[in-house]
C-alpha positions in Angstrom: 15.0 -22.8 33.3 16.6 -24.4 30.2 13.3 -24.0 28.5 13.3 -20.5 29.5 16.7 -19.6 27.8 15.7 -22.0 24.7 12.8 -19.1 24.3 15.1 -16.1 25.1 18.0 -17.7 22.7 14.9 -18.2 19.8 13.8 -15.2 20.1 16.5 -12.7 20.3 17.7 -14.0 16.8 14.8 -13.4 15.8 13.3 -9.9 16.8 17.4 -8.9 15.5 16.5 -10.2 12.5 12.8 -8.5 12.3 14.6 -5.5 13.6 17.3 -5.3 10.3 14.3 -5.8 7.8 12.0 -2.9 9.4 15.1 -0.5 9.3 16.1 -2.0 5.4 12.0 -1.8 4.7 12.5 2.2 6.2 15.7 3.2 4.1 14.4 1.9 1.1 10.4 4.0 1.8 12.9 6.9 2.3 14.8 6.3 -1.2 11.2 6.4 -3.2 9.5 9.5 -4.8 7.3 7.6 -7.1 6.3 3.7 -7.9 4.8 2.0 -10.5 3.6 -1.6 -10.3 0.9 -4.1 -11.5 -2.0 -5.3 -9.4 -4.7 -7.4 -8.7 -7.4 -6.3 -6.3 -10.2 -8.5 -4.3 -12.8 -7.1 -3.4 -15.3 -9.4 -1.6 -14.3 -12.1 -4.4 -14.7 -9.5 -7.4 -10.8 -9.9 -8.5 -9.7 -7.0 -11.0 -6.8 -6.4 -12.4 -4.5 -3.4 -13.4 -1.7 -1.4 -13.4 -0.9 1.9 -11.5 1.5 4.6 -10.9 2.1 6.4 -7.0 3.8 9.5 -6.4 4.2 10.6 -3.3 2.6 12.4 -1.7 -0.6 10.9 -2.1 -1.3 10.9 -5.9 -2.1 8.1 -7.4 -3.3 6.9 -11.3 -4.4 3.3 -11.7 -5.9 1.9 -15.1 -7.8 -1.3 -15.1 -7.5 -3.8 -17.5 -11.6 -3.9 -17.3 -14.8 -3.4 -19.9 -15.6 -0.6 -18.4 -12.8 1.2 -19.1 -11.9 2.3 -15.3 -9.6 4.0 -13.8 -8.8 5.9 -10.5 -6.8 9.2 -10.0 -6.0 11.4 -7.1 -4.2 14.5 -7.4 -3.2 14.8 -3.1 -7.1 16.2 -2.2 -9.7 14.6 -4.1 -9.6 10.6 -5.9 -12.0 10.1 -8.7 -13.2 6.7 -9.7 -14.3 7.4 -13.7 -15.4 4.4 -15.6 -17.0 5.2 -19.1 -20.8 5.0 -17.5 -19.6 6.0 -13.9 -18.1 9.3 -11.9 -17.2 9.3 -8.4 -15.1 11.7 -6.6 -14.4 11.6 -2.8 -12.4 13.5 -0.2 -9.1 11.6 -0.3 -9.4 11.5 3.7 -12.5 9.7 3.6 -10.7 6.9 2.3 -7.8 3.8 3.5 -5.5 5.5 0.7 -5.0 8.9 2.3 -3.2 7.1 4.4 -1.4 4.3 2.0 -0.1 7.3 -0.3 1.2 9.1 2.6 4.5 8.1 2.5 5.7 10.0 6.3 2.5 8.6 7.7 3.7 5.0 6.8 7.4 5.8 7.6 5.8 7.6 11.0 3.7 4.3 11.5 6.4 1.4 10.8 8.6 2.9 13.1 6.7 2.7 15.7 5.0 -0.6 15.1 6.4 -3.9 15.3 5.9 -6.2 12.2 5.0 -9.7 12.5 6.6 -12.0 9.6 4.5 -14.2 7.5 5.6 -17.2 6.0 9.5 -16.0 6.4 8.6 -14.3 3.5 6.2 -11.1 3.9 6.5 -8.5 6.5 3.0 -6.9 7.7 2.3 -3.7 9.7 -1.3 -3.2 11.2 -2.3 -0.1 11.8 -6.0 2.4 12.8 -6.4 5.3 11.0 -9.6 7.2 11.5 -11.2 4.2 12.6 -9.5 2.4 9.5 -7.6 -0.8 9.9 -5.0 -1.0 7.6 -2.4 -3.7 6.8 0.8 -3.0 4.5 2.9 -5.7 3.3 6.4 -5.4 2.5 8.5 -8.1 0.9 11.4 -9.8 3.2 13.9 -10.0 0.7 13.6 -6.9 -1.2 11.7 -4.6 1.4 9.0 -2.9 -1.4 5.6 -2.5 -0.9 4.0 -5.3 -2.3 0.4 -4.7 -1.2 -2.5 -3.3 1.5 -5.9 -4.3 2.5 -8.3 -2.4 4.1 -12.0 -2.0 4.9 -13.0 0.7 1.9 -16.0 3.1 1.5 -18.3 0.8 2.0 -17.3 -1.7 4.4 -16.0 -4.3 1.9 -13.0 -6.2 2.4 -10.2 -4.8 -0.4 -6.8 -7.4 -0.3 -4.5 -5.3 -3.3 -1.4 -7.4 -4.3 1.4 -5.2 -6.2 3.8 -6.7 -9.0 6.6 -5.5 -11.7 7.7 -3.0 -9.4 9.1 0.3 -10.7 10.7 2.8 -8.7 11.7 6.2 -9.2 10.6 6.6 -12.8 10.6 10.1 -14.8 6.7 10.9 -14.5 3.9 12.7 -16.3 2.7 14.9 -13.6 -0.6 15.2 -15.6 -1.4 12.0 -14.9 -2.6 13.2 -11.6 -4.9 15.7 -12.8 -8.6 14.5 -12.1 -10.1 13.6 -14.9 -13.6 15.8 -16.0 -17.1 14.2 -15.5 -18.9 11.9 -18.2 
């Protein structure tokens, strides 16, 4: 009986803390119109770095620190990945970014999910959408989105870490116009 009471006593405060953090994550995300950040992306062991701007809903502009001048742009409907030698255009709906770039979708998923704490620093929410498993990670102190993990359109594990996060800057909307084909 004592073990049961001790377990009950220990789990109640933890679940209350997670509920409080969850509410703070939701409130923080509600108040974000756009976010700029640097990133490190690991796709099957290949690491790339760069900077991105997300404008909710569903718009992103990323410039990679690469010799081939890689950029990634979504106008909310299509996603273009362009380098100096290639050009790929996808329907955004067919990529995991369709969910990640949709703030209302994320809010609804977070509200209906139980997060899990990782290393006392991060909160992770995991969900399935259109046969895509998506993990999003939030900082437990700042409540900011700090990364995601998905399978990309080629079924490669893609892990993206965010840092140097700046919220709600004045943006030039032209950043989200799809680039021309080479």
